[in-house]
C-alpha positions as CSV (number, residue, x, y, z in Angstrom):
1,X,-7.6,-131.5,-4.0
2,X,-9.7,-128.3,-4.1
3,X,-9.9,-126.5,-7.4
4,X,-9.7,-122.7,-7.4
5,X,-12.4,-121.0,-9.5
6,X,-12.2,-117.5,-11.0
7,X,-15.6,-115.8,-10.9
8,X,-16.2,-112.7,-13.0
9,X,-19.0,-110.6,-11.7
10,X,-20.7,-109.1,-14.8
11,X,-23.4,-107.6,-12.6
12,X,-21.0,-105.0,-11.3
13,X,-20.0,-103.8,-14.8
14,X,-23.4,-103.4,-16.2
15,X,-24.3,-100.2,-14.2
16,X,-21.0,-98.6,-15.3
17,X,-21.8,-99.4,-18.9
18,X,-25.2,-97.9,-18.6
19,X,-23.8,-94.7,-17.0
20,X,-21.2,-94.5,-19.8
21,X,-23.9,-94.9,-22.5
22,X,-26.2,-92.4,-20.8
23,X,-23.3,-89.9,-20.6
24,X,-22.6,-90.2,-24.2
25,X,-26.2,-89.7,-25.1
26,X,-26.4,-86.5,-22.9
27,X,-23.1,-85.2,-24.5
28,X,-24.5,-85.9,-27.9
29,X,-27.7,-84.0,-27.1
30,X,-25.8,-81.0,-25.7
31,X,-23.5,-81.0,-28.7
32,X,-26.6,-80.9,-31.0
33,X,-28.1,-78.1,-29.0
34,X,-24.9,-76.1,-29.2
35,X,-24.7,-76.6,-32.9
36,X,-28.3,-75.5,-33.4
37,X,-27.7,-72.4,-31.3
38,X,-24.6,-71.5,-33.3
39,X,-26.6,-71.9,-36.5
40,X,-29.4,-69.7,-35.2
41,X,-27.0,-67.0,-33.9
42,X,-25.1,-67.1,-37.2
43,X,-28.4,-66.9,-39.2
44,X,-29.6,-63.9,-37.1
45,X,-26.2,-62.1,-37.4
46,X,-26.1,-62.8,-41.2
47,X,-29.7,-61.7,-41.7
48,X,-29.0,-58.5,-39.6
49,X,-26.0,-57.7,-41.6
50,X,-27.8,-58.1,-44.9
51,X,-30.7,-56.0,-43.6
52,X,-28.3,-53.3,-42.5
53,X,-26.5,-53.3,-45.9
54,X,-29.9,-52.9,-47.6
55,X,-31.0,-50.2,-45.2
56,X,-27.9,-48.2,-46.0
57,X,-29.3,-47.7,-49.5
58,X,-32.6,-46.4,-48.3
59,X,-33.9,-42.8,-48.1
60,X,-34.4,-43.3,-44.3
61,X,-30.7,-44.0,-43.9
62,X,-29.8,-40.8,-45.8
63,X,-32.1,-38.8,-43.5
64,X,-30.4,-40.4,-40.5
65,X,-27.0,-39.3,-42.0
66,X,-28.4,-35.8,-42.4
67,X,-29.8,-35.6,-38.9
68,X,-26.6,-36.9,-37.4
69,X,-24.4,-34.6,-39.5
70,X,-26.5,-31.5,-38.5
71,X,-26.2,-32.4,-34.8
72,X,-22.5,-32.7,-35.2
73,X,-22.2,-29.7,-37.4
74,X,-20.5,-31.8,-40.1
75,X,-21.0,-29.3,-43.0
76,X,-19.3,-31.5,-45.6
77,X,-21.7,-34.4,-45.0
78,X,-24.7,-32.0,-44.8
79,X,-23.9,-30.7,-48.3
80,X,-23.7,-34.3,-49.6
81,X,-27.3,-34.9,-48.6
82,X,-28.8,-31.4,-49.3
83,X,-29.0,-30.2,-52.9
84,X,-29.3,-26.5,-51.9
85,X,-29.6,-25.2,-55.5
86,X,-32.6,-27.4,-56.3
87,X,-34.1,-26.7,-52.9
88,X,-33.7,-23.0,-53.5
89,X,-35.2,-23.2,-57.0
90,X,-38.2,-25.1,-55.6
91,X,-38.8,-22.5,-52.9
92,X,-39.2,-19.8,-55.6
93,X,-42.0,-22.0,-57.1
94,X,-43.5,-22.5,-53.7
95,X,-43.7,-18.8,-53.1
96,X,-45.1,-18.2,-56.6
97,X,-47.8,-20.8,-55.9
98,X,-48.7,-19.2,-52.5
99,X,-48.9,-15.7,-53.9
100,X,-49.7,-16.3,-57.6
101,X,-51.2,-12.8,-58.2
102,X,-48.1,-10.9,-57.3
103,X,-46.6,-8.5,-59.8
104,X,-43.3,-10.0,-58.8
105,X,-44.1,-12.7,-61.4
106,X,-45.1,-10.3,-64.1
107,X,-41.7,-10.2,-65.8
108,X,-40.4,-7.2,-63.8
109,X,-37.9,-9.4,-62.0
110,X,-36.2,-12.5,-63.3
111,X,-37.3,-15.4,-61.0
112,X,-33.9,-17.0,-61.5
113,X,-32.3,-14.0,-59.9
114,X,-34.5,-14.0,-56.9
115,X,-32.3,-16.7,-55.3
116,X,-29.1,-14.7,-54.9
117,X,-26.1,-16.3,-53.2
118,X,-27.1,-14.4,-50.0
119,X,-30.6,-15.8,-50.1
120,X,-29.3,-19.3,-50.8
121,X,-27.0,-19.0,-47.8
122,X,-30.0,-17.9,-45.7
123,X,-32.0,-20.9,-46.9
124,X,-29.2,-23.3,-46.2
125,X,-28.5,-21.9,-42.7
126,X,-32.2,-21.7,-41.7
127,X,-32.9,-25.2,-42.9
128,X,-30.1,-26.6,-40.9
129,X,-31.1,-24.6,-37.9
130,X,-34.7,-25.8,-38.0
131,X,-33.8,-29.4,-38.5
132,X,-31.3,-29.1,-35.6
133,X,-34.0,-27.8,-33.3
134,X,-36.5,-30.4,-34.4
135,X,-34.1,-33.3,-33.9
136,X,-32.3,-32.1,-30.8
137,X,-33.2,-35.4,-29.1
138,X,-30.7,-37.1,-31.5
139,X,-27.7,-35.0,-30.2
140,X,-25.1,-37.2,-28.7
141,X,-26.9,-40.4,-29.5
142,X,-25.1,-43.3,-31.3
143,X,-25.7,-43.2,-35.0
144,X,-27.2,-46.7,-35.1
145,X,-30.0,-45.5,-32.7
146,X,-30.6,-42.4,-34.8
147,X,-30.8,-44.5,-38.0
148,X,-33.3,-47.0,-36.4
149,X,-35.4,-44.1,-35.1
150,X,-36.0,-42.4,-38.4
151,X,-38.8,-44.7,-39.6
152,X,-40.7,-43.9,-36.4
153,X,-41.0,-40.1,-37.1
154,X,-40.8,-40.0,-40.9
155,X,-43.5,-41.5,-43.2
156,X,-41.5,-42.4,-46.3
157,X,-43.0,-43.4,-49.6
158,X,-40.4,-44.6,-52.1
159,X,-40.4,-45.7,-55.7
160,X,-37.4,-46.6,-58.0
161,X,-35.6,-43.3,-58.1
162,X,-37.5,-40.9,-55.9
163,X,-39.0,-40.7,-52.5
164,X,-41.3,-38.5,-50.5
165,X,-40.9,-38.1,-46.7
166,X,-43.4,-36.5,-44.3
167,X,-41.7,-35.7,-41.0
168,X,-43.7,-34.9,-37.9
169,X,-41.8,-33.6,-34.9
170,X,-42.8,-31.2,-32.1
171,X,-46.2,-30.5,-33.7
172,X,-44.5,-29.4,-36.9
173,X,-44.6,-31.1,-40.3
174,X,-41.9,-30.9,-43.0
175,X,-42.3,-32.6,-46.4
176,X,-39.2,-33.6,-48.3
177,X,-38.6,-34.9,-51.8
178,X,-35.5,-37.0,-52.4
179,X,-33.9,-38.5,-55.4
180,X,-31.5,-41.4,-55.7
181,X,-27.8,-40.6,-56.2
182,X,-26.0,-43.9,-56.6
183,X,-26.6,-45.9,-53.4
184,X,-27.4,-42.7,-51.5
185,X,-30.3,-40.2,-51.6
186,X,-30.3,-36.4,-51.8
187,X,-32.9,-34.0,-50.6
188,X,-34.1,-31.8,-53.5
189,X,-37.3,-30.2,-52.1
190,X,-38.3,-29.0,-48.7
191,X,-41.9,-27.9,-48.0
192,X,-42.3,-26.0,-44.8
193,X,-44.4,-23.0,-44.3
194,X,-42.2,-21.4,-41.6
195,X,-39.1,-21.7,-43.8
196,X,-41.0,-20.6,-46.9
197,X,-41.9,-17.3,-45.2
198,X,-38.3,-16.8,-44.0
199,X,-37.0,-17.2,-47.5
200,X,-39.7,-14.9,-48.9
201,X,-38.6,-12.3,-46.4
202,X,-35.0,-12.8,-47.6
203,X,-36.1,-12.4,-51.2
204,X,-37.9,-9.2,-50.3
205,X,-34.9,-7.7,-48.7
206,X,-32.9,-8.4,-51.9
207,X,-35.3,-6.9,-54.4
208,X,-34.0,-4.0,-56.4
209,X,-34.6,-0.5,-55.0
210,X,-37.2,0.3,-57.7
211,X,-39.3,-2.7,-56.5
212,X,-40.6,-1.0,-53.3
213,X,-44.2,-1.4,-54.5
214,X,-43.6,-5.2,-55.1
215,X,-42.1,-5.5,-51.6
216,X,-45.2,-3.9,-50.0
217,X,-47.5,-6.1,-52.1
218,X,-45.7,-9.3,-51.5
219,X,-45.3,-8.5,-47.8
220,X,-49.0,-8.0,-47.4
221,X,-49.8,-11.2,-49.2
222,X,-47.3,-13.2,-47.1
223,X,-48.8,-11.8,-43.9
224,X,-52.2,-13.1,-45.0
225,X,-51.0,-16.6,-45.7
226,X,-52.3,-19.3,-43.3
227,X,-49.8,-21.5,-41.5
228,X,-50.3,-25.0,-42.7
229,X,-47.8,-26.6,-40.3
230,X,-49.4,-28.7,-37.6
């Protein structure tokens, strides 16, 4: 009587086992790569967020806010960055330094009264107009692009509570001094020859009627001043 034998072919199962094992290894490698990529992306995003938060407390960011506000004619934001009273007071000192021998400073006119509300308005409007013209390339651009562009045209030196910015645009140079105001910065000084002459002219037009000789004297001195803008 012939016996029936059951034969199990292990050779046919081995290739399948190898394919299954290789598939698991590939899946494990891909999973590891995905996890690494997620960690890298998360690290970059987190680092970018922290950098942006820090940048928002810098003078450069406040300048970007000012440029953007001027291009959008956002007067409220402009006045949050510009300290017009301090800028006006410093312009009187600038004019005094440029024409130190004028009898205007000999006590006949109170320097504090030279910056009348009308002159301050002129200063405010002319400063905004000049910055708007110099930064017209920022008009209509997303704020992020404006903020990232500021360090490329402004050389900013900062210490704990103050900063100096030298801005070079369209062959003109404007120097600003800024002070910390919480986590923001305010512009307190603007040094620009063209603007200084405009303000001097505004001051001249507001001198008292008996100051005609001072007007002539100061006008002559202003006409002889060299232009230091580039």
